[in-house]
TORKOL-4160 file (C-alpha; in steps of 0.2 Angstrom, whole numbers, padded with zeros to 4 digits, m for minus):
229
<pt num="1" X="0000" Y="0000" Z="0000"/>
<pt num="2" X="0007" Y="0017" Z="m0005"/>
<pt num="3" X="0011" Y="0029" Z="0009"/>
<pt num="4" X="0005" Y="0046" Z="0006"/>
<pt num="5" X="0010" Y="0061" Z="0017"/>
<pt num="6" X="m0001" Y="0076" Z="0017"/>
<pt num="7" X="0006" Y="0092" Z="0023"/>
<pt num="8" X="m0008" Y="0104" Z="0025"/>
<pt num="9" X="m0008" Y="0123" Z="0030"/>
<pt num="10" X="m0020" Y="0137" Z="0033"/>
<pt num="11" X="m0027" Y="0137" Z="0015"/>
<pt num="12" X="m0037" Y="0121" Z="0017"/>
<pt num="13" X="m0045" Y="0128" Z="0033"/>
<pt num="14" X="m0048" Y="0145" Z="0025"/>
<pt num="15" X="m0061" Y="0137" Z="0013"/>
<pt num="16" X="m0071" Y="0132" Z="0029"/>
<pt num="17" X="m0071" Y="0151" Z="0034"/>
<pt num="18" X="m0056" Y="0150" Z="0046"/>
<pt num="19" X="m0044" Y="0165" Z="0042"/>
<pt num="20" X="m0026" Y="0167" Z="0048"/>
<pt num="21" X="m0016" Y="0182" Z="0053"/>
<pt num="22" X="m0010" Y="0184" Z="0035"/>
<pt num="23" X="m0028" Y="0187" Z="0029"/>
<pt num="24" X="m0032" Y="0206" Z="0028"/>
<pt num="25" X="m0050" Y="0202" Z="0032"/>
<pt num="26" X="m0047" Y="0189" Z="0046"/>
<pt num="27" X="m0049" Y="0188" Z="0064"/>
<pt num="28" X="m0030" Y="0192" Z="0067"/>
<pt num="29" X="m0032" Y="0210" Z="0059"/>
<pt num="30" X="m0040" Y="0216" Z="0075"/>
<pt num="31" X="m0026" Y="0209" Z="0086"/>
<pt num="32" X="m0007" Y="0212" Z="0087"/>
<pt num="33" X="0001" Y="0195" Z="0086"/>
<pt num="34" X="0014" Y="0200" Z="0099"/>
<pt num="35" X="0000" Y="0203" Z="0111"/>
<pt num="36" X="m0010" Y="0187" Z="0109"/>
<pt num="37" X="0002" Y="0173" Z="0102"/>
<pt num="38" X="0019" Y="0173" Z="0110"/>
<pt num="39" X="0025" Y="0167" Z="0127"/>
<pt num="40" X="0028" Y="0186" Z="0132"/>
<pt num="41" X="0010" Y="0190" Z="0128"/>
<pt num="42" X="0005" Y="0176" Z="0140"/>
<pt num="43" X="0016" Y="0183" Z="0154"/>
<pt num="44" X="0010" Y="0201" Z="0151"/>
<pt num="45" X="m0009" Y="0198" Z="0149"/>
<pt num="46" X="m0015" Y="0180" Z="0150"/>
<pt num="47" X="m0034" Y="0185" Z="0150"/>
<pt num="48" X="m0032" Y="0194" Z="0133"/>
<pt num="49" X="m0023" Y="0178" Z="0126"/>
<pt num="50" X="m0037" Y="0167" Z="0133"/>
<pt num="51" X="m0051" Y="0178" Z="0126"/>
<pt num="52" X="m0042" Y="0178" Z="0109"/>
<pt num="53" X="m0041" Y="0159" Z="0108"/>
<pt num="54" X="m0059" Y="0158" Z="0114"/>
<pt num="55" X="m0064" Y="0168" Z="0099"/>
<pt num="56" X="m0054" Y="0157" Z="0088"/>
<pt num="57" X="m0061" Y="0141" Z="0096"/>
<pt num="58" X="m0079" Y="0148" Z="0093"/>
<pt num="59" X="m0075" Y="0150" Z="0075"/>
<pt num="60" X="m0069" Y="0132" Z="0073"/>
<pt num="61" X="m0084" Y="0125" Z="0082"/>
<pt num="62" X="m0095" Y="0134" Z="0070"/>
<pt num="63" X="m0086" Y="0129" Z="0054"/>
<pt num="64" X="m0087" Y="0113" Z="0044"/>
<pt num="65" X="m0075" Y="0102" Z="0034"/>
<pt num="66" X="m0075" Y="0106" Z="0016"/>
<pt num="67" X="m0073" Y="0094" Z="0001"/>
<pt num="68" X="m0054" Y="0094" Z="0002"/>
<pt num="69" X="m0055" Y="0087" Z="0020"/>
<pt num="70" X="m0068" Y="0074" Z="0015"/>
<pt num="71" X="m0057" Y="0069" Z="m0001"/>
<pt num="72" X="m0042" Y="0066" Z="0011"/>
<pt num="73" X="m0053" Y="0055" Z="0022"/>
<pt num="74" X="m0058" Y="0045" Z="0007"/>
<pt num="75" X="m0040" Y="0043" Z="0002"/>
<pt num="76" X="m0037" Y="0034" Z="0018"/>
<pt num="77" X="m0048" Y="0020" Z="0012"/>
<pt num="78" X="m0036" Y="0016" Z="m0002"/>
<pt num="79" X="m0019" Y="0022" Z="0005"/>
<pt num="80" X="m0008" Y="0023" Z="0021"/>
<pt num="81" X="m0012" Y="0042" Z="0023"/>
<pt num="82" X="m0002" Y="0052" Z="0036"/>
<pt num="83" X="m0008" Y="0070" Z="0038"/>
<pt num="84" X="0005" Y="0082" Z="0045"/>
<pt num="85" X="m0004" Y="0099" Z="0048"/>
<pt num="86" X="0000" Y="0116" Z="0053"/>
<pt num="87" X="m0018" Y="0120" Z="0057"/>
<pt num="88" X="m0024" Y="0119" Z="0075"/>
<pt num="89" X="m0042" Y="0116" Z="0071"/>
<pt num="90" X="m0051" Y="0098" Z="0071"/>
<pt num="91" X="m0058" Y="0099" Z="0053"/>
<pt num="92" X="m0047" Y="0084" Z="0047"/>
<pt num="93" X="m0054" Y="0074" Z="0061"/>
<pt num="94" X="m0072" Y="0079" Z="0059"/>
<pt num="95" X="m0070" Y="0074" Z="0040"/>
<pt num="96" X="m0065" Y="0056" Z="0045"/>
<pt num="97" X="m0046" Y="0056" Z="0044"/>
<pt num="98" X="m0038" Y="0047" Z="0058"/>
<pt num="99" X="m0019" Y="0048" Z="0056"/>
<pt num="100" X="m0015" Y="0066" Z="0060"/>
<pt num="101" X="0000" Y="0075" Z="0068"/>
<pt num="102" X="m0004" Y="0093" Z="0073"/>
<pt num="103" X="0013" Y="0102" Z="0072"/>
<pt num="104" X="0006" Y="0118" Z="0080"/>
<pt num="105" X="m0005" Y="0111" Z="0093"/>
<pt num="106" X="m0024" Y="0108" Z="0095"/>
<pt num="107" X="m0036" Y="0123" Z="0098"/>
<pt num="108" X="m0049" Y="0112" Z="0107"/>
<pt num="109" X="m0036" Y="0106" Z="0120"/>
<pt num="110" X="m0028" Y="0115" Z="0135"/>
<pt num="111" X="m0011" Y="0112" Z="0142"/>
<pt num="112" X="m0005" Y="0114" Z="0159"/>
<pt num="113" X="0008" Y="0128" Z="0163"/>
<pt num="114" X="0017" Y="0116" Z="0174"/>
<pt num="115" X="0019" Y="0101" Z="0163"/>
<pt num="116" X="0016" Y="0094" Z="0145"/>
<pt num="117" X="m0001" Y="0086" Z="0150"/>
<pt num="118" X="m0016" Y="0091" Z="0139"/>
<pt num="119" X="m0034" Y="0091" Z="0143"/>
<pt num="120" X="m0050" Y="0093" Z="0132"/>
<pt num="121" X="m0058" Y="0110" Z="0135"/>
<pt num="122" X="m0075" Y="0109" Z="0143"/>
<pt num="123" X="m0089" Y="0121" Z="0136"/>
<pt num="124" X="m0077" Y="0127" Z="0123"/>
<pt num="125" X="m0070" Y="0141" Z="0134"/>
<pt num="126" X="m0054" Y="0143" Z="0144"/>
<pt num="127" X="m0053" Y="0156" Z="0157"/>
<pt num="128" X="m0042" Y="0162" Z="0171"/>
<pt num="129" X="m0044" Y="0151" Z="0186"/>
<pt num="130" X="m0046" Y="0135" Z="0175"/>
<pt num="131" X="m0033" Y="0124" Z="0182"/>
<pt num="132" X="m0026" Y="0107" Z="0179"/>
<pt num="133" X="m0026" Y="0093" Z="0193"/>
<pt num="134" X="m0009" Y="0100" Z="0199"/>
<pt num="135" X="m0018" Y="0117" Z="0202"/>
<pt num="136" X="m0008" Y="0125" Z="0188"/>
<pt num="137" X="m0017" Y="0137" Z="0176"/>
<pt num="138" X="m0022" Y="0130" Z="0160"/>
<pt num="139" X="m0016" Y="0138" Z="0143"/>
<pt num="140" X="m0021" Y="0135" Z="0125"/>
<pt num="141" X="m0012" Y="0119" Z="0118"/>
<pt num="142" X="m0005" Y="0129" Z="0104"/>
<pt num="143" X="0013" Y="0132" Z="0099"/>
<pt num="144" X="0015" Y="0151" Z="0100"/>
<pt num="145" X="0028" Y="0161" Z="0090"/>
<pt num="146" X="0045" Y="0159" Z="0097"/>
<pt num="147" X="0041" Y="0142" Z="0105"/>
<pt num="148" X="0049" Y="0126" Z="0099"/>
<pt num="149" X="0038" Y="0114" Z="0089"/>
<pt num="150" X="0038" Y="0098" Z="0100"/>
<pt num="151" X="0031" Y="0086" Z="0086"/>
<pt num="152" X="0044" Y="0091" Z="0073"/>
<pt num="153" X="0054" Y="0075" Z="0076"/>
<pt num="154" X="0039" Y="0064" Z="0075"/>
<pt num="155" X="0034" Y="0073" Z="0058"/>
<pt num="156" X="0052" Y="0071" Z="0051"/>
<pt num="157" X="0051" Y="0052" Z="0055"/>
<pt num="158" X="0034" Y="0050" Z="0047"/>
<pt num="159" X="0041" Y="0058" Z="0031"/>
<pt num="160" X="0056" Y="0046" Z="0029"/>
<pt num="161" X="0047" Y="0033" Z="0019"/>
<pt num="162" X="0034" Y="0043" Z="0009"/>
<pt num="163" X="0029" Y="0037" Z="m0008"/>
<pt num="164" X="0019" Y="0053" Z="m0012"/>
<pt num="165" X="0019" Y="0070" Z="m0004"/>
<pt num="166" X="0003" Y="0081" Z="m0005"/>
<pt num="167" X="0006" Y="0099" Z="0000"/>
<pt num="168" X="m0010" Y="0109" Z="0002"/>
<pt num="169" X="m0013" Y="0127" Z="0007"/>
<pt num="170" X="0004" Y="0132" Z="0014"/>
<pt num="171" X="0016" Y="0145" Z="0007"/>
<pt num="172" X="0031" Y="0134" Z="0013"/>
<pt num="173" X="0038" Y="0149" Z="0022"/>
<pt num="174" X="0033" Y="0145" Z="0040"/>
<pt num="175" X="0048" Y="0137" Z="0048"/>
<pt num="176" X="0053" Y="0125" Z="0055"/>
<pt num="177" X="0037" Y="0116" Z="0047"/>
<pt num="178" X="0042" Y="0120" Z="0029"/>
<pt num="179" X="0058" Y="0110" Z="0031"/>
<pt num="180" X="0048" Y="0094" Z="0031"/>
<pt num="181" X="0049" Y="0093" Z="0012"/>
<pt num="182" X="0068" Y="0090" Z="0015"/>
<pt num="183" X="0064" Y="0073" Z="0024"/>
<pt num="184" X="0055" Y="0064" Z="0011"/>
<pt num="185" X="0064" Y="0052" Z="0000"/>
<pt num="186" X="0073" Y="0059" Z="m0016"/>
<pt num="187" X="0061" Y="0049" Z="m0027"/>
<pt num="188" X="0045" Y="0054" Z="m0018"/>
<pt num="189" X="0032" Y="0061" Z="m0030"/>
<pt num="190" X="0026" Y="0078" Z="m0024"/>
<pt num="191" X="0010" Y="0087" Z="m0028"/>
<pt num="192" X="0007" Y="0106" Z="m0023"/>
<pt num="193" X="m0011" Y="0111" Z="m0023"/>
<pt num="194" X="m0013" Y="0130" Z="m0021"/>
<pt num="195" X="m0021" Y="0144" Z="m0031"/>
<pt num="196" X="m0006" Y="0156" Z="m0026"/>
<pt num="197" X="0011" Y="0158" Z="m0034"/>
<pt num="198" X="0023" Y="0149" Z="m0023"/>
<pt num="199" X="0042" Y="0147" Z="m0027"/>
<pt num="200" X="0045" Y="0129" Z="m0031"/>
<pt num="201" X="0060" Y="0130" Z="m0042"/>
<pt num="202" X="0071" Y="0119" Z="m0031"/>
<pt num="203" X="0058" Y="0105" Z="m0027"/>
<pt num="204" X="0061" Y="0090" Z="m0038"/>
<pt num="205" X="0047" Y="0078" Z="m0044"/>
<pt num="206" X="0034" Y="0091" Z="m0041"/>
<pt num="207" X="0017" Y="0093" Z="m0050"/>
<pt num="208" X="0008" Y="0109" Z="m0047"/>
<pt num="209" X="m0011" Y="0110" Z="m0047"/>
<pt num="210" X="m0016" Y="0129" Z="m0046"/>
<pt num="211" X="m0033" Y="0126" Z="m0038"/>
<pt num="212" X="m0041" Y="0129" Z="m0022"/>
<pt num="213" X="m0040" Y="0114" Z="m0010"/>
<pt num="214" X="m0058" Y="0111" Z="m0012"/>
<pt num="215" X="m0056" Y="0109" Z="m0031"/>
<pt num="216" X="m0039" Y="0102" Z="m0032"/>
<pt num="217" X="m0039" Y="0089" Z="m0019"/>
<pt num="218" X="m0055" Y="0079" Z="m0025"/>
<pt num="219" X="m0048" Y="0079" Z="m0042"/>
<pt num="220" X="m0031" Y="0073" Z="m0037"/>
<pt num="221" X="m0039" Y="0060" Z="m0026"/>
<pt num="222" X="m0048" Y="0052" Z="m0040"/>
<pt num="223" X="m0032" Y="0052" Z="m0051"/>
<pt num="224" X="m0022" Y="0044" Z="m0037"/>
<pt num="225" X="m0035" Y="0030" Z="m0033"/>
<pt num="226" X="m0036" Y="0026" Z="m0052"/>
<pt num="227" X="m0017" Y="0025" Z="m0054"/>
<pt num="228" X="m0011" Y="0018" Z="m0038"/>
<pt num="229" X="m0024" Y="0008" Z="m0028"/>
């Protein structure tokens, strides 16, 4: 069975209505990144950080997976699919995919400030005074700017024996995540699905599909099923 690695970014979630700080009309435009998404922000004003992520969590809960998410779940019936995502939403899971590594954390979970233990957030809000069993304040289980990415090593290991790599909705400019493309085998067949111009001149064995994820992924999924399964 072919092993397909899916590397997904904000573009796939944007089609479900989830904007990022790079979108001029997104949630982030009303906030300074340095005030809501860094360890320093948490130290300075934890309530503002919690309020911001409560807003983002509400957006995620109200959104739905789109055809790209469902097409990837369908591929799992035919291939060994491993999804490595930069996204902190649960849209891949809700569409039916099961093998997912969240590089930047999971918005619907909280993490203790005194350990690496994580917990599902009850009632979808996290507030000051919400504590773990060790009586430490809980924080969003997300990787903030300036923090290490704990699951990078796991993701690199997953990439080592990939037959195909699907790159979806990511500009390949967010590091260290963008380095993952360096860890697939040299003969790995790669597909980039994105409507935007992305510099790919140094990527070998690459086919570019200049479409939105919701269009390009279902089309590519049908091709892969016919050709390889």
